[in-house]
C-alpha positions in Angstrom: 116.0 59.0 129.2 119.2 58.3 127.2 119.5 57.7 123.5 118.9 54.1 122.3 120.9 52.1 119.8 120.9 53.3 116.2 119.1 51.2 113.6 119.2 51.5 109.9 115.4 51.1 109.7 113.1 52.9 112.1 110.4 50.4 111.2 112.6 47.6 112.7 112.5 49.1 116.1 110.2 47.8 118.9 107.4 50.1 120.1 109.5 50.9 123.2 112.5 51.8 121.2 110.4 53.9 118.8 109.1 55.9 121.8 112.5 56.2 123.3 113.9 57.5 120.0 111.0 59.9 119.6 111.6 61.3 123.1 115.1 62.3 122.0 113.6 64.5 119.4 111.7 66.6 122.0 113.5 69.8 123.0 111.5 71.0 125.9 111.8 74.5 127.4 108.5 74.2 129.4 108.0 74.7 133.1 108.0 71.0 133.7 104.7 71.1 135.6 102.0 68.6 135.2 100.7 70.0 131.9 104.2 70.2 130.5 104.9 66.6 131.5 101.6 65.4 129.9 102.5 67.2 126.7 105.9 65.4 126.5 104.4 62.1 127.4 101.9 62.4 124.6 104.2 64.1 122.1 106.6 61.2 121.8 103.7 59.1 120.4 103.0 61.6 117.6 106.7 62.0 116.8 107.2 58.2 116.6 104.3 58.0 114.1 105.8 60.9 112.1 109.1 59.1 112.0 107.7 55.9 110.7 105.7 57.7 108.0 108.7 59.9 107.0 110.9 56.8 106.5 108.2 55.0 104.5 108.0 57.9 102.0 111.8 58.4 101.7 112.2 61.4 104.0 114.6 61.6 106.9 112.8 60.4 110.0 113.7 63.4 112.1 110.4 65.1 113.1 111.2 67.3 116.0 109.2 69.2 118.7 110.8 72.4 120.1 108.6 73.7 122.9 108.2 77.2 124.1 107.9 78.0 127.9 104.1 77.7 127.6 104.3 74.0 126.6 101.1 72.3 127.6 98.3 70.0 126.5 96.0 70.4 123.5 92.4 70.5 124.5 91.4 69.5 120.9 90.6 65.8 121.4 91.5 64.8 117.8 94.8 66.5 117.9 95.6 65.2 121.4 94.6 61.6 120.5 97.0 61.9 117.5 99.9 62.2 119.9 100.3 66.0 119.7 100.7 68.5 122.5 100.8 72.3 122.3 103.0 75.3 122.8 106.0 75.1 120.4 107.2 74.4 116.9 106.7 71.0 115.2 109.1 70.4 112.4 109.3 67.4 109.9 111.5 68.6 107.1 113.4 71.3 105.3 110.3 73.4 104.7 110.1 72.4 101.1 109.4 68.6 101.4 106.0 68.2 100.0 104.5 66.2 102.8 101.9 67.7 105.2 100.7 65.9 108.4 97.0 66.9 108.7 96.4 65.8 112.3 98.1 69.0 113.4 94.9 70.9 112.5 96.0 74.5 111.9 93.3 77.0 112.7 95.2 80.2 111.9 94.6 81.7 115.3 96.4 84.9 116.1 96.3 88.2 118.1 95.8 91.7 116.8 97.3 94.3 119.0 95.9 97.8 118.5 96.8 101.1 120.0 94.4 103.8 121.2 94.9 107.4 122.3 91.8 107.3 124.6 90.5 104.7 127.0 87.5 103.0 125.4 84.3 102.6 127.5 83.6 98.9 128.1 79.8 99.4 127.9 80.1 101.1 124.5 82.2 98.2 123.2 79.6 95.8 124.5 76.9 97.6 122.5 79.2 97.7 119.4 79.8 93.9 119.8 76.1 93.3 119.9 75.7 95.4 116.7 78.5 93.5 115.0 77.1 90.1 115.9 73.7 91.1 114.4 75.3 92.1 111.1 76.5 90.0 108.2 80.1 91.1 107.8 82.1 89.7 104.8 85.8 89.6 103.9 85.6 89.1 100.2 83.2 86.2 99.6 83.6 84.8 103.1 80.9 85.5 105.8 82.7 86.3 109.1 82.0 83.9 112.0 82.2 85.7 115.3 84.5 83.5 117.5 85.7 85.9 120.1 83.8 84.5 123.0 84.7 80.8 122.7 87.6 78.9 124.2 90.4 81.3 125.2 89.5 83.9 122.5 88.9 87.4 123.9 89.0 91.1 123.5 91.2 92.8 126.2 92.1 96.4 126.9 95.2 97.5 128.7 97.1 100.6 129.9 100.6 100.8 128.3 103.9 101.0 130.1 106.6 101.6 127.6 109.8 99.8 128.3 111.8 100.6 125.1 112.6 103.3 122.6 109.3 102.5 120.9 106.6 104.9 121.9 103.3 102.9 122.0 99.9 104.6 122.4 98.7 105.0 126.1 96.1 102.3 125.7 96.3 99.0 123.9 93.7 96.3 123.0 94.1 92.7 121.9 91.7 90.7 119.8 92.4 86.9 119.9 90.6 84.8 117.3 90.9 82.2 114.5 89.4 81.2 111.2 86.6 78.6 111.8 85.2 79.6 108.4 88.0 77.6 106.7 87.9 74.4 108.7 85.4 72.7 106.4 85.4 72.6 102.6 83.0 75.5 101.9 85.8 77.8 100.5 88.3 75.2 99.4 89.9 72.0 100.5 89.5 72.8 104.2 91.9 72.9 107.1 90.5 70.2 109.5 90.8 66.6 108.5 87.8 65.8 110.8 85.6 68.6 109.4 86.2 68.6 105.6 85.0 65.8 103.3 87.1 67.2 100.5 90.2 67.0 102.6 89.4 63.4 103.7 89.0 62.5 100.0 92.5 63.8 99.1 94.2 62.6 102.3 96.2 59.3 102.7 95.5 57.5 105.9 98.7 56.1 107.3 98.1 53.5 110.1 101.0 52.8 112.4 101.3 50.6 115.5 101.2 53.8 117.6 98.2 55.4 115.9 96.9 56.8 112.6 98.0 59.9 110.8 96.6 61.6 107.7 99.0 63.1 105.2 99.0 64.9 101.9 101.8 64.6 99.3 103.0 66.5 96.3 100.3 68.5 94.4 97.8 67.8 97.2 100.2 69.2 99.8 100.7 72.2 97.6 96.9 72.8 97.3 96.6 72.5 101.1 99.4 74.9 101.8 98.0 77.5 99.4 94.6 77.2 101.1 96.4 77.6 104.5 97.9 80.8 103.3 94.5 82.1 102.2 93.1 81.2 105.6 95.9 83.0 107.5 95.4 86.1 105.4 91.7 85.9 106.0 92.1 85.4 109.8 94.4 88.5 110.0 92.0 90.6 108.0 89.0 89.4 110.0 90.6 90.7 113.2 91.2 94.0 111.6 87.6 94.2 110.3 86.3 93.4 113.8 88.6 96.0 115.3 87.5 98.6 112.8 83.8 98.0 113.7 84.5 98.1 117.5 87.0 101.0 117.7 86.3 102.8 114.4 89.4 104.0 112.5 91.0 105.6 115.5 93.1 102.6 116.4 96.7 101.9 115.2 97.7 98.4 114.2 100.8 97.5 116.3 101.0 93.9 115.1 98.7 91.2 113.9 100.4 87.9 114.6 99.4 84.3 113.9 100.5 81.7 116.5 98.7 78.5 115.4 99.5 78.0 111.7 101.4 76.1 109.1 104.5 78.2 108.2 105.5 76.0 105.3 105.2 72.4 104.2 107.1 71.1 107.2 106.8 73.6 110.1 103.7 74.0 112.3 103.6 76.6 115.1 101.3 75.0 117.7 100.2 77.9 119.9 103.6 79.7 119.7 104.6 83.0 118.2 106.9 82.7 115.2 109.6 85.4 115.4 111.1 84.8 111.9 110.6 88.2 110.3 111.7 86.8 107.0 108.4 84.8 106.8 105.7 86.3 104.7 103.3 85.7 107.6 105.1 87.9 110.0 104.6 91.6 109.5 107.0 93.1 112.1 109.2 92.3 115.1 106.6 92.9 117.8 104.9 89.9 119.5 102.2 89.7 122.2 102.2 87.4 125.2 98.9 87.5 127.1 98.6 85.8 130.5 95.5 85.7 132.7 93.0 88.6 132.9 94.4 89.6 136.3 98.0 89.8 135.1 99.9 92.1 132.8 100.4 91.2 129.2 103.7 91.9 127.4 104.9 93.0 124.0 108.2 91.4 123.0 110.8 92.1 120.4 112.0 88.7 119.1 115.5 87.4 119.2 117.3 84.7 117.2 116.9 81.5 119.2 118.4 79.4 120.5 122.0 80.7 121.3 124.7 78.1 121.7 124.9 79.0 125.4 121.2 78.3 125.8 121.6 75.0 124.0 124.4 74.0 126.4 122.6 75.1 129.5 119.5 73.1 128.6 121.4 70.0 127.6 120.3 70.4 124.0 123.6 70.8 122.3 124.9 67.2 122.2 121.6 65.9 120.8 121.4 68.8 118.3 124.9 68.0 117.0 124.4 64.2 117.0 121.0 64.4 115.2 122.2 67.2 112.8 119.5 69.5 114.2 121.7 72.4 115.4 120.7 74.7 112.6 117.1 74.0 113.3 117.5 74.8 117.0 119.5 77.9 116.5 116.7 79.1 114.2 113.8 78.0 116.3 112.4 81.5 116.3 109.7 81.1 118.9 108.0 82.9 121.8 105.1 82.0 124.0 101.8 83.7 123.0 100.3 83.1 126.4 100.7 81.3 129.7 99.3 78.0 128.5 97.0 75.6 130.4 98.0 74.7 134.0 96.6 71.5 135.5 96.4 72.5 139.2 96.1 68.9 140.6 98.5 66.9 138.5 102.2 66.4 139.4 103.6 64.0 136.8 102.8 61.2 134.5 103.7 57.9 136.3 102.9 55.6 133.3 100.9 55.3 130.1 98.4 52.5 129.8 97.4 51.4 126.3 94.2 49.6 125.4 92.5 49.2 122.0 94.5 51.9 120.4 93.8 54.4 123.2 96.3 55.9 125.6 95.4 56.4 129.3 97.8 58.6 131.3 98.2 57.6 134.9 99.0 60.8 136.7 100.2 61.4 140.2 98.3 64.1 142.1 100.1 67.1 143.7 98.4 66.7 147.1 98.1 62.9 147.2 100.9 61.3 145.2 99.9 57.8 146.3 96.7 58.3 144.3 96.3 58.4 140.5 94.2 60.3 138.1 93.9 58.3 134.9 93.2 60.4 131.8 92.3 59.6 128.2 90.9 62.9 126.8 92.2 66.0 128.4 89.6 68.5 127.2 87.4 68.2 130.2 90.2 68.5 132.8 90.0 71.3 135.3 92.6 73.9 134.2 93.9 77.4 135.0 96.2 79.6 133.1 99.9 80.0 134.1 101.3 83.3 135.3 104.6 85.2 135.2 106.8 82.1 135.4 106.3 81.8 131.6 107.7 85.3 131.2 110.6 84.7 133.5 111.5 81.5 131.6 111.2 83.4 128.3 113.7 86.0 129.5 116.0 83.3 130.9 116.1 81.6 127.5 116.7 84.9 125.8 113.9 84.3 123.4 112.9 87.9 123.3 113.2 91.4 124.9 110.2 93.0 126.7 109.4 96.3 125.0 106.1 97.1 126.8 104.1 95.9 129.8 100.4 96.1 129.4 98.4 96.5 132.6 94.9 95.0 132.3 91.8 97.3 132.5 89.1 94.9 131.3 88.6 91.7 129.4 85.5 90.8 127.3 84.2 87.4 126.4 80.9 87.6 124.8 
């Protein structure tokens, strides 16, 4: 879809023009399958809302979504109904503009990668997990909530195949988990706008013709970001505490990396590794990408992205220059953290039906394109996880360099 006419006021555009304009601010590197297309179809609604609100408060209306190859749906209904997809970097300012959009719902999820010299016994780990779940473990004042068996959270063990000058231990495990302890206001303002009364009390509700967003400004934005930092640090430490209890002190921390977090006031990594090693939240230049339990996982070394050649090859460069976003795109600094959700029966989004502030996505089916599957909430959809195509696309885009292949031994969800 081509660019529309420029207007001095975003708020003067029609709904169709707002959506067309928002679509131009999506820079997609996804696999363009059904889940990827659903993500983009929904994301333009969120970006259009962001643009209207940015203009209202005197910020440049240039909110942008840069996807990683695992671009997909968000199975969180509140986030999805706010016009937000998953798998990429959402930007709405320089990083220091004191405005935070709360519908993004950062949960500070990440992956701890640990190295072991000997292969752990799965049965022994199961017993240790049972012991840990029966204990009251604390990090400071915060009681740890075991969340390693829900959603796509897991504990996996792999055999290492070194592919670089780095000599990793022969066995590696991953612990994937978040910080549900910080979603409500028990320990501060709270991360989730739909879980924290304190956050609701501080937030400004901004209705638009395309939907509602909740925002924080100035000192409230600062308080929220400070709480977000506290939650990220807790989430990282929580994974290390769990690892210590399951594997004792014999393991070596290879990396402990968030992939769903607010990096600063204006950058949200939505299920995507941030490879900016200058960030206080990034400990080193090693990043995990975990696919399905039956496929190898990988450790990457990040690269500065995107190169000008990549921008040209993906038809990004002209828009990047025209919208003054080239610096943002050449410093996108992102890598997929997983394969992302695959919707096995959906081919593409034919149209979007709107009724009473709800969006219904009419999707063509892969095996019967003359039939439609009409979707409002995506959480209950049948899904799978993508495979090596995500890795191949990552290498094609030169987002990173593989430094180890991790061959799966077992995966635990308890």
